C-alpha positions in Angstrom: 0.0 0.0 -0.1 1.1 3.8 -0.9 0.7 6.2 1.5 1.4 10.0 0.9 2.4 11.1 4.5 1.5 14.9 3.1 -2.3 13.6 3.0 -2.1 12.5 6.6 -3.6 14.9 9.3 -1.0 16.5 11.8 -0.1 14.3 14.6 -1.4 11.0 13.4 0.4 7.7 14.7 1.1 5.0 12.0 1.7 1.4 13.9 3.0 -1.9 12.6 5.1 -4.9 13.9 8.2 -3.5 12.0 9.1 0.3 10.8 11.8 0.5 8.6 13.3 4.0 7.8 14.7 4.2 4.2 13.6 2.6 1.2 16.8 2.1 -0.4 18.6 -1.2 -1.4 18.6 -2.4 2.3 15.3 -1.1 3.5 13.4 -2.7 0.5 15.2 -6.0 0.8 14.1 -6.1 4.7 10.7 -4.7 4.0 9.9 -7.1 1.2 11.2 -10.3 3.2 9.2 -9.5 6.3 6.0 -8.7 4.5 6.3 -11.9 2.6 6.5 -13.7 6.0 3.1 -12.1 7.0 4.6 -9.4 9.2 3.1 -5.9 9.3 5.5 -3.4 7.9 5.8 0.3 7.3 8.7 1.5 5.1 9.0 5.3 5.8 10.7 7.1 2.8 11.8 10.9 2.9 11.1 11.2 -0.7 9.0 10.0 -3.9 10.0 8.2 -7.0 11.8 11.1 -8.5 14.5 13.7 -7.2 12.8 16.7 -5.5 15.0 19.7 -4.8 13.6 20.8 -1.7 14.0 17.3 -0.4 17.3 16.5 -1.6 18.5 19.7 -0.2 18.1 18.1 3.3 21.2 16.1 2.4 23.4 19.0 2.2 26.1 19.4 4.6 29.7 20.6 5.4 33.3 19.0 4.7 36.1 19.7 7.2 38.6 22.1 5.6 41.4 19.9 3.9 39.4 16.7 3.7 39.2 15.6 0.2 35.7 14.3 0.6 33.0 15.0 -2.3 30.3 17.4 -1.5 27.5 15.4 1.0 24.7 15.5 -1.1 26.4 14.0 -4.3 25.8 10.5 -4.3 23.0 10.4 -1.8 19.3 10.2 -3.0 16.1 10.7 -0.9 13.7 8.7 -2.7 12.5 5.2 -3.2 15.2 3.0 -4.5 17.7 5.5 -2.5 21.2 5.4 -4.1 20.4 2.6 -6.5 18.8 5.5 -8.8 22.6 6.7 -9.4 24.9 3.7 -8.8 27.0 2.1 -11.6 26.0 -1.5 -10.8 29.2 -2.8 -10.2 29.0 -6.1 -7.4 31.4 -8.3 -5.9 31.4 -9.8 -2.6 34.0 -9.2 0.4 36.9 -11.5 0.6 37.2 -13.9 3.4 40.2 -12.1 4.5 38.1 -8.9 5.2 36.1 -10.4 7.8 39.5 -11.8 9.6 41.1 -10.0 12.5 44.6 -8.8 10.9 47.6 -7.8 13.0 48.5 -5.2 10.5 44.9 -3.6 10.1 43.8 -1.9 13.1 40.5 -2.6 14.5 39.8 -5.2 11.7 37.7 -8.3 12.0 33.9 -9.0 11.8 31.7 -10.8 14.7 31.6 -13.6 11.9 33.4 -15.4 8.8 32.4 -14.9 5.2 30.8 -18.2 5.3 28.1 -16.9 7.7 26.9 -14.2 4.6 27.3 -16.6 1.6 23.6 -17.8 2.0 22.7 -14.1 1.5 25.1 -13.4 -0.9 23.4 -15.9 -3.2 20.0 -14.2 -2.4 21.4 -10.8 -3.0 22.7 -11.4 -6.5 19.2 -11.8 -8.1 17.7 -9.1 -5.9 20.1 -6.6 -7.8 19.7 -8.2 -11.0 23.5 -9.3 -11.2 22.8 -13.1 -11.9 23.9 -16.0 -9.9 26.4 -15.8 -7.0 29.5 -16.9 -8.8 32.3 -14.5 -9.0 34.9 -16.8 -10.6 36.4 -16.8 -14.1 35.9 -20.5 -14.5 32.3 -20.7 -13.4 31.3 -17.4 -15.3 32.9 -17.7 -18.2 34.1 -21.4 -18.6 36.9 -22.2 -20.5 38.2 -18.9 -21.9 41.1 -17.4 -22.7 43.6 -16.0 -20.1 43.3 -12.2 -18.7 46.6 -11.9 -19.9 48.6 -14.4 -22.1 51.3 -15.7 -20.0 50.5 -14.0 -16.9 51.1 -15.8 -13.6 51.8 -14.7 -10.4 51.4 -15.4 -6.5 51.0 -12.2 -5.6 48.3 -11.1 -8.0 45.3 -13.3 -8.4 43.3 -12.9 -11.7 40.9 -15.8 -11.5 38.3 -13.5 -10.1 35.7 -10.9 -11.6 33.3 -8.3 -11.0 29.6 -8.6 -11.9 27.4 -5.8 -13.0 23.6 -5.0 -12.2 21.7 -3.7 -15.5 22.1 -1.3 -13.3 18.8 -1.7 -11.5 17.0 1.3 -10.0 15.2 -1.0 -7.0 12.4 1.5 -6.4 11.2 1.1 -10.0 12.1 -2.8 -9.8 9.9 -3.5 -7.0 7.4 -0.8 -7.0 4.2 -2.8 -8.0 5.1 -5.4 -5.4 5.6 -2.7 -2.6 2.3 -0.9 -3.8 0.2 -4.2 -4.1 1.4 -5.7 -0.5 -1.1 -6.2 1.7 1.3 -6.2 4.6 3.6 -3.3 3.7 2.7 0.3 3.9 5.0 2.5 2.0 5.0 6.0 3.4 6.5 8.2 1.3 7.5 12.0 1.8 7.9 11.3 5.6 11.3 12.7 6.9 12.5 11.1 10.1 13.7 13.6 12.3 14.1 11.9 15.5 14.0 8.4 17.2 12.4 8.5 20.7 13.3 6.4 23.3 12.1 5.1 26.6 13.5 6.9 29.5 15.4 4.0 30.6 17.0 3.8 27.1 16.4 0.3 26.6 13.9 0.5 23.8 12.7 2.7 21.0 9.0 3.9 21.5 8.3 5.9 18.4 9.8 7.8 15.5 9.2 11.5 15.0 8.3 12.3 11.2 8.1 15.6 9.6 6.6 16.6 5.9 7.3 19.6 3.7 3.7 20.6 3.9 4.5 21.4 7.8 2.7 18.2 9.6 4.4 16.2 12.2 3.6 12.2 12.6 4.7 9.3 14.5 5.5 5.6 13.9 5.2 2.9 16.3 6.4 -0.5 16.3 7.7 -3.5 17.9 10.8 -3.3 16.2 12.5 -0.4 14.5 15.2 -0.5 11.6 17.3 2.5 10.2 18.3 1.9 6.9 19.2 5.4 5.6 22.5 4.9 4.5 25.6 5.6 6.3 25.4 9.5 6.7 21.7 9.9 7.5 21.6 7.2 9.8 24.5 8.2 12.0 23.0 12.0 11.8 19.8 10.6 13.3 21.5 8.7 15.9 23.4 11.7 16.9 20.7 14.1 16.8 18.3 11.6 18.8 19.8 12.7 21.9 17.2 13.6 24.4 17.6 10.4 26.5 21.2 9.4 25.5 23.2 12.7 25.7 25.7 11.9 23.0 23.4 9.8 20.8 21.7 6.8 20.5 24.4 3.7 20.6 27.2 6.2 21.5 28.1 4.3 24.8 31.3 3.7 23.4 32.1 6.8 21.7 32.5 4.9 18.3 29.4 6.5 16.8 30.4 8.3 14.0 33.7 7.2 14.3 36.0 5.0 11.9 34.0 6.7 8.8 35.3 4.6 5.7 35.3 5.0 1.9 37.3 3.1 -0.6 40.7 5.0 -1.6 41.3 5.1 -5.5 43.8 6.2 -7.8 44.5 6.2 -11.6 48.3 6.5 -12.5 51.3 5.0 -14.0 51.9 3.2 -17.0 51.4 -1.0 -17.8 53.4 -1.5 -20.6 53.3 -5.1 -22.1 55.7 -7.1 -23.6 55.2 -7.6 -26.9 53.0 -4.6 -27.3 50.6 -6.8 -28.9 50.4 -9.5 -26.2 46.8 -10.9 -25.9 44.9 -8.8 -23.2 41.1 -9.3 -22.3 40.8 -5.4 -21.5 37.1 -4.9 -21.3 33.7 -6.1 -20.5 32.6 -9.9 -21.3 29.3 -11.6 -21.0 28.8 -14.4 -18.5 26.8 -17.5 -19.1 23.8 -16.2 -17.5 23.9 -13.1 -19.5 25.6 -10.6 -17.1 28.3 -8.0 -18.0 31.6 -9.1 -16.2 35.3 -7.7 -15.7 38.3 -9.1 -14.9 41.1 -7.5 -12.6 44.3 -8.1 -10.6 43.7 -8.7 -7.1 46.4 -9.0 -4.4 46.4 -12.0 -3.0 46.3 -12.9 1.0 49.4 -14.4 1.0 50.8 -11.1 -0.5 48.7 -8.8 2.2 50.3 -10.6 4.8 53.7 -10.5 3.5 53.8 -6.8 2.9 51.5 -6.1 5.6 49.1 -4.2 3.4 45.0 -3.8 3.5 42.9 -5.5 0.8 43.3 -4.1 -3.0 42.5 -4.6 -6.8 43.9 -3.2 -9.8 42.2 -2.6 -13.2 43.5 -1.7 -16.6 41.9 1.8 -17.5 42.2 3.9 -20.7 44.1 7.3 -21.2 42.4 10.4 -19.3 39.7 11.5 -21.8 40.5 14.9 -20.6 44.0 15.3 -22.0 43.5 15.4 -26.0 47.2 13.9 -26.3 45.7 10.6 -26.1 44.9 11.5 -30.0 41.8 9.0 -29.7 38.7 10.6 -31.4 36.4 8.0 -29.1 38.1 9.6 -26.1 37.6 13.2 -26.9 33.8 12.4 -27.9 33.7 11.0 -24.1 35.5 14.3 -23.1 32.3 16.1 -24.2 29.8 13.8 -22.8 31.2 13.1 -19.8 28.7 15.3 -17.6 25.8 13.4 -18.8 26.9 10.3 -16.8 26.5 9.4 -13.1 28.8 11.2 -10.8 30.9 8.2 -9.9 31.6 7.4 -13.6 31.8 11.1 -14.6 34.7 11.6 -12.1 36.5 8.2 -13.0 36.7 8.6 -16.9 37.8 12.5 -16.2 40.9 11.3 -14.0 43.9 13.3 -14.6 47.2 13.9 -12.5 48.4 17.3 -11.1 50.9 17.9 -13.7 48.5 17.3 -16.7 45.9 19.3 -14.9 48.2 22.0 -14.8 49.3 21.7 -18.5 45.6 21.8 -19.7 44.8 24.8 -17.5 47.5 26.8 -19.0 46.2 25.4 -22.6 42.8 27.4 -22.1 39.6 26.4 -22.6 39.1 27.4 -26.3 42.6 25.4 -27.5 41.4 22.5 -25.3 38.1 22.1 -27.2 40.1 22.7 -30.5 42.5 19.6 -29.9 39.5 17.3 -28.9 37.6 18.4 -31.9 40.3 17.6 -34.1 40.7 14.2 -32.8 37.3 13.7 -33.4 37.7 14.9 -37.2 40.9 12.4 -37.6 39.1 9.5 -36.2 35.9 10.6 -37.8 35.0 7.0 -39.1 35.6 5.3 -35.9 33.7 8.1 -34.1 30.6 7.8 -36.6 30.4 4.0 -36.1 31.2 4.4 -32.4 28.2 6.5 -31.5 25.4 4.3 -32.6 26.8 1.1 -31.3 27.2 2.8 -27.7 23.6 4.3 -28.2 22.6 0.9 -28.7 24.5 -1.0 -25.7 24.1 1.8 -23.1 21.1 3.5 -23.9 18.4 1.2 -25.6 19.3 -2.2 -23.7 17.5 -3.2 -20.5 21.2 -4.4 -19.4 23.6 -1.5 -19.9 27.4 -1.6 -20.7 28.7 -0.4 -17.4 31.0 2.1 -18.7 33.5 3.1 -21.6 36.4 0.9 -21.9 39.0 0.9 -24.6 41.8 -1.2 -25.9 45.3 0.7 -26.1 46.5 1.7 -29.3 50.5 1.3 -28.0 49.8 -1.6 -25.9 50.3 0.4 -22.7 47.4 1.2 -20.0 47.1 3.5 -17.2 46.0 1.6 -13.9 43.1 1.8 -11.5 44.1 1.3 -8.0 41.1 0.7 -5.7 42.5 -0.1 -2.0 40.9 -0.7 1.3 40.7 1.9 3.7 41.7 0.9 7.4 39.5 1.8 10.3 40.4 5.0 11.9 39.0 6.6 14.8 39.9 10.2 13.7 38.1 9.9 10.2 34.3 10.6 11.4 31.1 11.9 10.7 29.9 14.8 13.2 27.5 17.8 13.3 27.3 20.8 12.2 26.2 24.0 13.5 24.3 24.7 10.7 20.4 23.6 10.9 18.3 22.0 8.3 14.3 23.4 8.0 13.4 21.0 10.4 16.1 22.4 12.9 17.8 19.3 12.6 21.8 19.7 12.6 23.3 19.1 9.4 26.2 16.7 8.9 29.9 17.7 9.2 32.5 15.2 7.5 36.2 14.8 8.4 37.3 12.0 6.2 41.0 11.4 6.8 43.7 8.6 5.6 46.0 7.2 8.1 49.6 6.1 7.9 48.4 2.5 7.3 46.4 3.9 4.4 49.6 5.4 2.9 51.7 2.4 3.6 49.1 0.1 1.8 48.8 2.5 -1.3 52.9 2.9 -1.7 53.5 -1.0 -0.7 50.7 -2.3 -3.3 52.2 0.1 -6.2 55.6 -1.6 -5.2 54.1 -5.1 -5.2 52.5 -4.9 -8.4 55.4 -3.5 -10.1 57.6 -6.1 -8.7 55.2 -8.8 -9.2 54.5 -7.9 -12.9 58.3 -7.4 -14.0 58.8 -11.1 -12.5 56.1 -12.5 -15.3 58.6 -11.0 -18.0 54.8 -10.2 -19.5 54.8 -6.4 -18.6 56.6 -3.4 -17.0 54.8 -1.0 -14.5 56.4 2.4 -14.1 55.1 5.2 -12.2 56.3 8.2 -10.0 56.9 7.3 -6.5 57.3 10.8 -5.4 53.5 12.3 -6.5 51.7 9.0 -6.1 50.2 9.6 -3.1 48.7 13.0 -4.7 46.6 10.7 -7.1 44.5 8.7 -4.4 41.4 9.9 -2.8 38.2 8.9 -1.5 35.5 7.4 -3.6 32.4 9.6 -2.6 29.8 7.3 -3.4 31.5 4.6 -1.3 30.3 5.5 2.4 30.5 2.8 5.1 31.1 2.7 8.8 30.5 5.3 11.3 28.4 2.9 13.3 30.7 -0.2 13.2 29.5 -3.8 14.3 31.4 -5.4 16.9 30.8 -8.3 19.3 32.5 -6.2 22.4 30.0 -3.6 22.8 32.8 -1.2 24.0 34.3 -1.2 20.2 31.4 -0.9 18.3 27.7 0.6 18.1 25.9 -2.7 17.0 26.2 -6.2 17.7 26.6 -9.2 15.1 22.8 -9.1 14.4 22.9 -5.5 13.8 21.1 -4.5 16.8 22.3 -1.2 18.7 24.3 -2.4 21.8 21.9 -1.9 24.8 18.6 -1.0 22.7 16.6 -4.0 22.5 14.5 -3.4 19.5 16.4 -1.2 17.3 18.5 -2.4 14.4 20.8 -0.9 11.5 21.0 -2.1 8.1 23.3 -0.6 5.7 27.3 0.2 4.8 27.4 1.9 8.3 28.0 -1.2 10.2 30.7 -2.5 8.2 33.9 -3.0 10.7 36.3 -3.2 7.6 35.4 -2.6 4.1 37.9 -4.4 1.9 38.0 -3.3 -1.8 34.3 -4.5 -2.7 31.9 -2.0 -3.8 29.4 -2.1 -0.8 25.8 -2.5 -2.3 25.9 -6.5 -2.4 27.2 -7.0 1.0 24.5 -4.3 2.2 21.9 -6.1 0.7 23.3 -9.6 2.0 23.2 -8.2 5.5 20.0 -6.9 5.2 18.4 -10.2 4.1 20.2 -11.8 7.1 19.1 -9.2 9.5 15.2 -9.9 7.8 15.8 -13.6 8.8 16.7 -12.9 12.2 13.6 -10.7 12.6 11.3 -13.0 11.1 12.4 -15.7 13.6 12.5 -13.2 16.6 8.8 -12.0 15.8 7.3 -15.1 14.9 3.8 -15.8 16.7 
């Protein structure tokens, strides 16, 4: 059932067995599962099915001076479907080592092992339209050619791959099911502004909701699940401080701390020997019709030996921004890059500091002219590429995930994506500024640590050395400027309400229940103790499905 909160009378109280706040990937997964089991569910969402400026403005906040974090509103969406409205669709599970306590990664270790999540990964894959749960090259592609002919290294594995959703907007994908359900009430345009605890702080009693129409509503339930995404969930818990002065779940001081992203940099040159060595540089289709892509992954043995956090390396093409690449298709991509979702627009437009300074000196007019000249010289290829790209990217229900091109010279820049280590000084806090409902806005102070810098530099060096030993290629880069090329991936917002068996080391327990509050749970990236290199959506959905099963068992008559 669909309910517009703006049409409800001021002061009305909505009730259900379970109230889920946030209709993004986690919230939809939980609500569907509970409603299918016959439980009465309230699914509360701040927006509707499309972005609305007044509602999206509530996500604006402050980034601490010097923190290289994206604007807080850029990758978030307050609507049914949440971040799936803008995601790129990349799916991959966390590795077994990501769940383990590692002596060289501070505060590492989950309350359970990877095997605990595997049944839920199997359900999460089809939920996000990424096919079956098989991330092996052999299982997904069969007896295919090698990623790189002749390449083999104990430090770098190439037998795993990434799968891609269509990408699916989960709000649209499950809209009819949510609307038609007799057990589920989807309450839209209801902004949650507070969680009210019993005076003894052992239970959540109700939620306070507001609408842009100026009305105030309430939601009461036996069990509450906060699934608004990392930043907004932490904000709600910090500002709901009428009973617990420092915020709900902040008994340990960890609420808002250890805010994590992935750290990514594009740099260097991987040059194959010979230059025409067979390389699978682009996307392939799995036997179940899913776009997949291969990459290098740092082995567990190499991580332990070099004391680095997890990481992967992908082949890239030259930056579309620099016309020196001489390729008409890349210059065409330069002109249309702003039409892409933010994460991919940023990724294809990467450039190093020295190149950026050179292009700035060139001036906008000359830069445009150089790109236009590239397109003219490559006009036949550009002319055939355009219709093909329109077909695979815009006219197919399952889209090609991004632009990838082979190198004309046999050399490739590389994308390095590394795990950020837990860091209590990297944190989500509150600004002195307030929104229209008088709720403090967010202030994010994202920081890299010495552990992260060590991981970056060691990973670059071990990749260079491992590749050289194979005799297949050489990798060169400038160690003096390498760290400057790495920054946070703005769309991967994780941590801040970490999971820990020890209540003194986290905010929620192994079942994602807030320590000390019997009926309040969190669902989303915010509970990740460590983050590996994997894009978070698949793991978030797997955790949500696991939580739904736990709640079904707890609430069964």
